[in-house]
MARDREN-347311 format. One record per residue: residue in three letters; residue number from 1; x, z, y of N, C-alpha, C, O in turn. Coordinates in nm, 4 decimals. Each point is the difference from the previous one (the first is absolute). Layout:
residues N
(rec Ala NUM (X Z Y) (X Z Y) (X Z Y) (X Z Y)),
...
//
This chain:
residues 125
(rec Met 1 (8.6710 10.4230 9.7048) (0.0405 0.1274 -0.0560) (0.1224 0.0478 0.0755) (0.0795 -0.0806 0.0483)),
(rec Arg 2 (-0.0649 0.2075 -0.0386) (0.1114 0.0626 0.0713) (0.1238 0.0044 -0.0902) (-0.0079 -0.0253 -0.1202)),
(rec Ile 3 (0.1202 0.0575 0.1800) (0.1264 -0.0005 -0.0725) (-0.0017 0.1006 -0.1158) (0.0542 -0.0279 -0.1070)),
(rec Arg 4 (-0.1152 0.1425 0.1278) (-0.0067 0.1012 -0.1061) (-0.0810 -0.0532 -0.1181) (0.0370 0.0215 -0.1154)),
(rec Asp 5 (-0.1480 -0.0914 0.1442) (-0.0832 -0.0573 -0.1061) (0.0774 -0.1040 -0.0808) (-0.0072 -0.0029 -0.1228)),
(rec Leu 6 (0.0815 -0.0825 0.1938) (0.0796 -0.1015 -0.0691) (0.1101 0.0655 -0.0822) (0.0320 -0.0456 -0.1098)),
(rec Ser 7 (0.0248 0.1510 0.1627) (0.1036 0.0736 -0.0717) (-0.0546 0.0567 -0.1308) (0.0631 -0.0125 -0.1049)),
(rec Val 8 (-0.1778 0.0733 0.1115) (-0.0619 0.0576 -0.1199) (-0.0355 -0.1100 -0.0997) (0.0186 0.0163 -0.1206)),
(rec Ala 9 (-0.0700 -0.1285 0.1716) (-0.0429 -0.1089 -0.0881) (0.1164 -0.0677 -0.0706) (-0.0158 -0.0499 -0.1114)),
(rec Thr 10 (0.1328 0.0476 0.1751) (0.1124 -0.0762 -0.0560) (0.1143 0.0859 -0.0526) (0.0820 -0.0472 -0.0788)),
(rec Gly 11 (-0.0760 0.1718 0.1214) (0.1123 0.0850 -0.0387) (0.1214 -0.0168 0.0900) (0.1014 0.0670 -0.0196)),
(rec Ala 12 (-0.1106 -0.1548 0.1169) (0.1096 -0.0190 0.0962) (-0.0168 0.1015 0.1127) (-0.1112 0.0214 0.0484)),
(rec Ser 13 (0.2191 0.0399 -0.0075) (-0.0088 0.1008 0.1057) (-0.0349 -0.0659 0.1339) (0.0276 -0.1184 0.0195)),
(rec Pro 14 (-0.0875 0.1938 0.0721) (-0.0264 -0.0557 0.1335) (0.1278 -0.0519 0.0662) (-0.0018 -0.1013 0.0698)),
(rec Arg 15 (0.1122 0.1718 -0.0925) (0.1277 -0.0442 0.0562) (0.0378 -0.1374 -0.0544) (0.0456 -0.0862 0.0751)),
(rec Met 16 (-0.0644 0.0654 -0.2064) (0.0316 -0.1289 -0.0612) (-0.0936 -0.1085 0.0532) (0.0435 -0.1127 0.0236)),
(rec Leu 17 (-0.1693 0.1450 -0.0049) (-0.0943 -0.0981 0.0542) (0.0403 -0.0410 0.1416) (-0.0104 -0.1173 0.0360)),
(rec Arg 18 (0.0560 0.2129 0.0440) (0.0483 -0.0335 0.1341) (0.1255 -0.0870 -0.0091) (0.0207 -0.0894 0.0821)),
(rec His 19 (0.0627 0.1166 -0.1829) (0.1199 -0.0806 -0.0220) (-0.0387 -0.1443 -0.0341) (0.0595 -0.0942 0.0524)),
(rec Tyr 20 (-0.1580 0.0769 -0.1391) (-0.0491 -0.1336 -0.0341) (-0.0530 -0.0704 0.1245) (0.0212 -0.1198 0.0184)),
(rec Glu 21 (-0.0894 0.1946 0.0659) (-0.0518 -0.0569 0.1237) (0.1156 -0.0431 0.0908) (-0.0037 -0.1081 0.0586)),
(rec Gly 22 (0.1049 0.1921 -0.0476) (0.1160 -0.0330 0.0812) (0.0726 -0.1239 -0.0490) (0.0589 -0.0741 0.0787)),
(rec Ala 23 (-0.0636 0.0523 -0.2100) (0.0633 -0.1177 -0.0595) (-0.0877 -0.1243 0.0137) (0.0417 -0.1100 -0.0359)),
(rec Gly 24 (-0.1624 0.1276 0.0876) (-0.0902 -0.1130 0.0200) (-0.0819 -0.0383 -0.1207) (-0.0648 -0.1046 -0.0001)),
(rec Ile 25 (0.0664 0.1877 -0.1035) (-0.0745 -0.0321 -0.1219) (-0.1465 0.0394 0.0135) (-0.0887 -0.0726 -0.0449)),
(rec Leu 26 (0.0637 0.1865 0.1062) (-0.1370 0.0440 0.0268) (-0.0253 -0.0100 0.1501) (0.0880 0.0286 0.0811)),
(rec Ser 27 (-0.2081 -0.0689 -0.0462) (-0.0361 -0.0115 0.1413) (-0.1377 0.0599 0.0237) (-0.0973 -0.0728 0.0197)),
(rec Pro 28 (0.0890 0.2061 -0.0215) (-0.1317 0.0606 0.0217) (-0.0445 -0.0183 0.1448) (0.0814 -0.0095 0.0918)),
(rec Glu 29 (-0.2104 0.0050 -0.0751) (-0.0537 -0.0015 0.1359) (0.0111 0.1407 0.0540) (0.0180 0.0954 -0.0757)),
(rec Arg 30 (-0.0285 -0.0829 0.2055) (0.0059 0.1322 0.0632) (-0.1327 0.0288 0.0671) (-0.0562 -0.0845 0.0697)),
(rec Asp 31 (0.0073 0.2056 -0.0920) (-0.1191 0.0455 0.0706) (0.0381 0.0282 0.1450) (0.1183 0.0019 0.0340)),
(rec Thr 32 (-0.2171 0.0197 0.0505) (0.0281 0.0281 0.1408) (0.0829 0.1258 0.0173) (0.0726 0.0135 0.0985)),
(rec Asn 33 (-0.0826 0.0787 -0.1932) (0.0801 0.1222 0.0067) (0.1402 -0.0184 -0.0588) (0.0784 0.0949 -0.0027)),
(rec Gly 34 (-0.0460 -0.2156 -0.0442) (0.1326 -0.0296 -0.0527) (0.0139 0.0192 -0.1500) (0.1048 -0.0315 -0.0565)),
(rec Tyr 35 (-0.2082 0.0824 -0.0091) (0.0072 0.0194 -0.1450) (0.0031 -0.1348 -0.0714) (-0.0659 -0.0958 0.0405)),
(rec Arg 36 (0.1434 0.0916 -0.1466) (0.0051 -0.1208 -0.0816) (-0.1299 -0.0113 -0.0792) (-0.0545 0.0993 -0.0480)),
(rec Asn 37 (0.0069 -0.2221 0.0356) (-0.1213 -0.0265 -0.0760) (0.0320 -0.1122 -0.0995) (0.0094 -0.1171 0.0368)),
(rec Tyr 38 (0.0072 0.1564 -0.1643) (0.0371 -0.0945 -0.1044) (-0.1228 -0.0637 -0.0619) (-0.1068 0.0608 -0.0076)),
(rec Arg 39 (0.1241 -0.1849 -0.0364) (-0.1062 -0.0712 -0.0710) (0.0052 0.0385 -0.1481) (0.1051 0.0418 -0.0485)),
(rec Pro 40 (-0.2143 -0.0548 -0.0226) (0.0016 0.0321 -0.1439) (0.1044 -0.0805 -0.0774) (0.0608 0.0530 -0.0930)),
(rec Glu 41 (-0.0386 -0.1787 0.1289) (0.0974 -0.0822 -0.0719) (0.1445 0.0453 0.0232) (0.0902 -0.0403 -0.0735)),
(rec Asp 42 (-0.0683 0.1237 0.1753) (0.1353 0.0534 0.0219) (0.0450 0.0880 -0.1167) (0.1196 0.0108 -0.0271)),
(rec Ala 43 (-0.2139 0.0514 -0.0410) (0.0357 0.0823 -0.1168) (0.0626 -0.0876 -0.1078) (0.0977 0.0407 -0.0629)),
(rec Gln 44 (-0.1516 -0.1588 0.0405) (0.0571 -0.0920 -0.0993) (0.1360 -0.0503 0.0459) (0.0916 -0.0150 -0.0809)),
(rec Thr 45 (-0.0783 -0.0109 0.2100) (0.1295 -0.0436 0.0538) (0.1062 0.1060 -0.0244) (0.1119 -0.0322 -0.0398)),
(rec Val 46 (-0.1461 0.1586 0.0632) (0.0948 0.1096 -0.0228) (0.0371 0.0063 -0.1475) (0.1166 0.0214 -0.0333)),
(rec Glu 47 (-0.2127 -0.0393 -0.0544) (0.0292 0.0000 -0.1437) (0.0978 -0.1129 -0.0349) (0.0929 0.0205 -0.0782)),
(rec His 48 (-0.1133 -0.1382 0.1354) (0.0912 -0.1121 -0.0242) (0.1403 0.0326 0.0516) (0.0993 -0.0263 -0.0678)),
(rec Ile 49 (-0.0918 0.0833 0.1873) (0.1295 0.0356 0.0583) (0.0729 0.0972 -0.0918) (0.1180 -0.0186 -0.0298)),
(rec Arg 50 (-0.1876 0.1210 -0.0146) (0.0626 0.1009 -0.0846) (0.0465 -0.0598 -0.1332) (0.1037 0.0394 -0.0535)),
(rec Cys 51 (-0.1797 -0.1330 0.0016) (0.0379 -0.0672 -0.1241) (0.1268 -0.0829 0.0215) (0.0910 0.0036 -0.0828)),
(rec Leu 52 (-0.0847 -0.0773 0.1924) (0.1180 -0.0810 0.0296) (0.1226 0.0884 0.0221) (0.1096 -0.0320 -0.0460)),
(rec Leu 53 (-0.1289 0.1431 0.1165) (0.1114 0.0924 0.0222) (0.0466 0.0621 -0.1318) (0.1197 0.0191 -0.0213)),
(rec Ala 54 (-0.2148 0.0122 -0.0666) (0.0350 0.0586 -0.1297) (0.0775 -0.0986 -0.0869) (0.0744 0.0407 -0.0892)),
(rec Ser 55 (-0.0917 -0.1696 0.1149) (0.0738 -0.0998 -0.0778) (0.1431 -0.0170 0.0496) (0.0768 -0.0784 -0.0557)),
(rec Gly 56 (-0.0412 0.1525 0.1612) (0.1366 -0.0032 0.0488) (0.0211 -0.0802 0.1264) (0.1125 -0.0094 0.0491)),
(rec Leu 57 (-0.2182 -0.0485 0.0043) (0.0139 -0.0745 0.1244) (0.0092 0.0954 0.1181) (-0.0546 0.1103 -0.0037)),
(rec Ser 58 (0.1235 -0.1529 0.1075) (0.0039 0.0777 0.1234) (-0.1311 -0.0227 0.0754) (-0.0779 -0.0885 -0.0353)),
(rec Leu 59 (0.0544 0.1673 0.1373) (-0.1232 -0.0162 0.0773) (-0.0033 -0.1358 0.0685) (-0.1056 -0.0630 0.0059)),
(rec Ser 60 (0.2177 0.0170 0.0454) (0.0007 -0.1319 0.0652) (-0.0239 -0.1111 -0.1021) (-0.0686 -0.0977 0.0301)),
(rec Glu 61 (0.1248 0.1115 -0.1511) (-0.0253 -0.0981 -0.1053) (-0.1471 0.0026 -0.0413) (-0.0626 -0.1048 -0.0156)),
(rec Ala 62 (0.0089 0.2237 -0.0017) (-0.1410 0.0132 -0.0374) (-0.0899 -0.0597 0.1074) (-0.0990 -0.0665 -0.0306)),
(rec Ser 63 (0.1336 0.0903 0.1543) (-0.0789 -0.0532 0.1110) (-0.0044 -0.1519 -0.0035) (-0.1049 -0.0604 0.0225)),
(rec Ala 64 (0.2186 -0.0005 -0.0506) (0.0080 -0.1459 -0.0028) (-0.0740 -0.0600 -0.1190) (-0.0497 -0.1123 0.0085)),
(rec Ile 65 (0.0419 0.1845 -0.1173) (-0.0580 -0.0530 -0.1233) (-0.1474 0.0382 -0.0167) (-0.0725 -0.0637 -0.0764)),
(rec Leu 66 (0.0293 0.1658 0.1467) (-0.1339 0.0562 -0.0165) (-0.1116 -0.1040 0.0079) (-0.0840 -0.0076 -0.0896)),
(rec Gln 67 (0.0827 -0.0708 0.1936) (-0.1074 -0.0980 0.0210) (-0.0001 -0.1045 -0.1108) (-0.1052 -0.0337 -0.0542)),
(rec Val 68 (0.2223 -0.0169 0.0211) (0.0128 -0.1080 -0.0980) (-0.0316 0.0468 -0.1417) (-0.0638 -0.0718 -0.0770)),
(rec Ala 69 (0.1087 0.1925 0.0430) (-0.0137 0.0468 -0.1375) (-0.1279 0.0787 -0.0260) (-0.0528 -0.0024 -0.1112)),
(rec Cys 70 (0.0028 0.0720 0.2130) (-0.1078 0.0957 -0.0265) (-0.1291 -0.0254 0.0784) (-0.1084 -0.0034 -0.0582)),
(rec Ile 71 (0.1198 -0.0139 0.1861) (-0.1196 -0.0014 0.0840) (-0.0732 -0.1340 -0.0051) (-0.1213 -0.0039 -0.0206)),
(rec Asp 72 (0.1943 -0.1051 0.0392) (-0.0654 -0.1315 0.0033) (0.0897 -0.1074 -0.0610) (0.0450 -0.0904 0.0703)),
(rec Pro 73 (-0.0188 0.0998 -0.2008) (0.0877 -0.0997 -0.0629) (-0.0515 -0.1429 0.0153) (0.0790 -0.0922 0.0204)),
(rec Ala 74 (-0.2088 0.0732 -0.0299) (-0.0565 -0.1346 0.0093) (0.0140 -0.0570 0.1405) (0.0083 -0.1217 0.0171)),
(rec Gly 75 (-0.0057 0.2082 0.0831) (0.0099 -0.0459 0.1379) (0.1417 -0.0183 0.0493) (0.0209 -0.0439 0.1131)),
(rec Ala 76 (0.0764 0.0768 -0.1956) (0.1402 -0.0119 0.0417) (0.0416 -0.1468 0.0004) (-0.0408 -0.0789 -0.0853)),
(rec Ser 77 (0.1224 0.0456 0.1832) (0.0511 -0.1370 0.0074) (0.1152 -0.0167 -0.0988) (0.0561 0.0978 -0.0493)),
(rec Asp 78 (-0.0226 -0.2218 0.0218) (0.1131 -0.0272 -0.0891) (0.1285 0.0586 0.0565) (0.0829 0.0513 -0.0752)),
(rec Ser 79 (-0.0655 -0.0583 0.2064) (0.1224 0.0543 0.0600) (0.0032 0.1521 -0.0100) (0.1067 0.0586 -0.0185)),
(rec Asp 80 (-0.2242 0.0066 0.0308) (-0.0064 0.1458 -0.0170) (0.0361 0.0391 -0.1428) (0.0749 0.0950 -0.0227)),
(rec Arg 81 (-0.1291 -0.1696 -0.0730) (0.0304 0.0279 -0.1399) (0.1482 -0.0232 -0.0289) (0.0632 0.0789 -0.0701)),
(rec Glu 82 (-0.0085 -0.1867 0.1241) (0.1417 -0.0294 -0.0211) (0.0874 0.1094 0.0606) (0.0981 0.0416 -0.0616)),
(rec Ala 83 (-0.1321 0.0048 0.1800) (0.0771 0.1070 0.0639) (-0.0070 0.1280 -0.0830) (0.0999 0.0704 -0.0144)),
(rec Ala 84 (-0.2171 -0.0405 -0.0398) (-0.0154 0.1194 -0.0845) (0.0830 -0.0137 -0.1270) (0.0640 0.0959 -0.0431)),
(rec Leu 85 (-0.0648 -0.2139 -0.0166) (0.0777 -0.0221 -0.1219) (0.1501 0.0119 0.0274) (0.0731 0.0570 -0.0810)),
(rec Val 86 (-0.0273 -0.1095 0.1931) (0.1414 0.0115 0.0361) (0.0365 0.1470 0.0161) (0.1043 0.0449 -0.0476)),
(rec Gln 87 (-0.1909 0.0290 0.1147) (0.0272 0.1428 0.0211) (0.0037 0.0756 -0.1326) (0.0865 0.0852 -0.0203)),
(rec Leu 88 (-0.1791 -0.1155 -0.0692) (-0.0008 0.0649 -0.1313) (0.1227 -0.0393 -0.0821) (0.0561 0.0831 -0.0715)),
(rec Asp 89 (-0.0146 -0.2081 0.0815) (0.1209 -0.0431 -0.0706) (0.1231 0.0730 0.0532) (0.0865 0.0403 -0.0776)),
(rec Glu 90 (-0.0782 -0.0231 0.2093) (0.1118 0.0733 0.0599) (0.0011 0.1449 -0.0489) (0.1055 0.0539 -0.0337)),
(rec Arg 91 (-0.2226 0.0084 0.0299) (-0.0094 0.1393 -0.0452) (0.0376 0.0093 -0.1472) (0.0679 0.0944 -0.0405)),
(rec Thr 92 (-0.1111 -0.1910 -0.0402) (0.0344 -0.0022 -0.1416) (0.1508 -0.0123 -0.0178) (0.0575 0.0665 -0.0862)),
(rec Ala 93 (0.0075 -0.1509 0.1668) (0.1455 -0.0151 -0.0069) (0.0691 0.1316 0.0367) (0.0999 0.0368 -0.0618)),
(rec Gln 94 (-0.1523 0.0338 0.1616) (0.0561 0.1304 0.0369) (-0.0117 0.0987 -0.1156) (0.0936 0.0743 -0.0298)),
(rec Leu 95 (-0.2095 -0.0748 -0.0343) (-0.0197 0.0895 -0.1141) (0.0937 -0.0359 -0.1147) (0.0579 0.0887 -0.0627)),
(rec Asp 96 (-0.0426 -0.2179 0.0346) (0.0912 -0.0435 -0.1063) (0.1428 0.0452 0.0293) (0.0709 0.0450 -0.0901)),
(rec Ala 97 (-0.0291 -0.0568 0.2149) (0.1348 0.0438 0.0379) (0.0140 0.1513 -0.0183) (0.1032 0.0483 -0.0466)),
(rec Gly 98 (-0.2071 0.0254 0.0834) (0.0024 0.1451 -0.0188) (0.0058 0.0385 -0.1466) (0.0714 0.0928 -0.0377)),
(rec Ile 99 (-0.1459 -0.1635 -0.0439) (0.0004 0.0265 -0.1446) (0.1383 -0.0284 -0.0581) (0.0511 0.0786 -0.0798)),
(rec Ala 100 (0.0095 -0.1902 0.1192) (0.1342 -0.0341 -0.0489) (0.1014 0.1068 0.0417) (0.0867 0.0386 -0.0785)),
(rec Arg 101 (-0.0987 0.0085 0.2029) (0.0899 0.1051 0.0485) (-0.0177 0.1282 -0.0818) (0.0986 0.0637 -0.0370)),
(rec Leu 102 (-0.2219 -0.0262 0.0089) (-0.0263 0.1202 -0.0799) (0.0497 -0.0160 -0.1437) (0.0535 0.0946 -0.0579)),
(rec Gln 103 (-0.0706 -0.2123 0.0006) (0.0489 -0.0229 -0.1358) (0.1524 0.0103 -0.0058) (0.0551 0.0531 -0.0964)),
(rec Ala 104 (0.0123 -0.1035 0.1986) (0.1464 0.0104 0.0051) (0.0424 0.1460 0.0132) (0.0963 0.0427 -0.0637)),
(rec Gln 105 (-0.1670 0.0332 0.1453) (0.0313 0.1423 0.0148) (-0.0234 0.0746 -0.1305) (0.0786 0.0869 -0.0375)),
(rec Lys 106 (-0.1863 -0.1210 -0.0311) (-0.0287 0.0636 -0.1280) (0.1100 -0.0305 -0.1009) (0.0430 0.0885 -0.0740)),
(rec Ala 107 (0.0027 -0.2139 0.0709) (0.1076 -0.0381 -0.0924) (0.1273 0.0787 0.0308) (0.0700 0.0426 -0.0919)),
(rec Glu 108 (-0.0400 -0.0233 0.2184) (0.1178 0.0787 0.0397) (-0.0128 0.1443 -0.0474) (0.0953 0.0570 -0.0533)),
(rec Ile 109 (-0.2112 0.0010 0.0724) (-0.0232 0.1389 -0.0404) (0.0106 0.0142 -0.1519) (0.0604 0.0947 -0.0504)),
(rec Leu 110 (-0.1196 -0.1893 -0.0212) (0.0084 0.0053 -0.1463) (0.1445 -0.0179 -0.0469) (0.0424 0.0620 -0.0975)),
(rec Gly 111 (0.0329 -0.1476 0.1679) (0.1416 -0.0162 -0.0328) (0.0788 0.1280 0.0232) (0.0833 0.0375 -0.0825)),
(rec Leu 112 (-0.1088 0.0293 0.1934) (0.0646 0.1285 0.0275) (-0.0359 0.1028 -0.1046) (0.0856 0.0752 -0.0466)),
(rec Arg 113 (-0.2115 -0.0719 0.0100) (-0.0459 0.0946 -0.1014) (0.0712 -0.0239 -0.1319) (0.0470 0.0933 -0.0651)),
(rec Ser 114 (-0.0399 -0.2207 0.0270) (0.0669 -0.0350 -0.1256) (0.1473 0.0391 0.0041) (0.0546 0.0510 -0.0978)),
(rec Ser 115 (0.0088 -0.0756 0.2118) (0.1410 0.0350 0.0152) (0.0209 0.1504 -0.0128) (0.0932 0.0448 -0.0668)),
(rec Ile 116 (-0.1781 0.0311 0.1294) (0.0108 0.1476 -0.0068) (-0.0274 0.0473 -0.1425) (0.0684 0.0884 -0.0516)),
(rec Glu 117 (-0.1672 -0.1472 -0.0096) (-0.0369 0.0382 -0.1361) (0.1156 -0.0292 -0.0966) (0.0295 0.0810 -0.0879)),
(rec Thr 118 (0.0351 -0.1955 0.1042) (0.1113 -0.0400 -0.0867) (0.1182 0.0952 0.0159) (0.0695 0.0309 -0.0968)),
(rec Gln 119 (-0.0477 0.0149 0.2188) (0.1145 0.0868 0.0280) (-0.0243 0.1458 -0.0412) (0.0931 0.0805 -0.0015)),
(rec Ala 120 (-0.2134 -0.0480 -0.0306) (-0.0307 0.1396 -0.0378) (0.0724 0.0346 -0.1284) (0.0016 -0.0775 -0.0957)),
(rec Ser 121 (0.0572 0.1933 0.0956) (0.0713 0.0420 -0.1203) (-0.1014 0.0445 -0.1047) (-0.1017 0.0609 0.0330)),
(rec Pro 122 (0.1297 -0.0912 -0.1577) (-0.0926 0.0419 -0.1063) (-0.0034 0.1518 -0.0094) (0.1023 0.0673 0.0125)),
(rec Thr 123 (-0.2182 -0.0169 -0.0341) (-0.0143 0.1444 -0.0154) (0.0295 0.0398 -0.1428) (-0.0397 -0.0694 -0.0935)),
(rec Ser 124 (0.1085 0.1795 0.0760) (0.0294 0.0459 -0.1354) (-0.1021 0.1019 -0.0431) (-0.0390 0.0869 0.0779)),
(rec Asp 125 (-0.0040 -0.0972 -0.2005) (-0.0989 0.0927 -0.0566) (0.0642 0.0975 -0.0909) (-0.0680 0.0856 -0.0567)),
//
């Protein structure tokens, strides 16, 4: 299938599909005229990529985890699975740090709000 067909089937733009190819995630064959020729299973691969990206992973993280988590989990080696788990643990730690930072910022904002509210002069009726 051509890039436009894959785009329609998956909702990913042709530009994004070329980006996935550049990242080494998709490897379409090329016709003699240079047109990309995708396999039917590439549509499922694109769906997996988009799902991984939607979960907050970067494209490089998704690329590293794709085979182990989505395409061929049974065929993954123990070292591949371990590497994927380490990467997911690192990403989880980054998210936890971000959440803690946001919670601290929220506490500061609520403290400022409370301080301003306390200092407000009572309105007379």
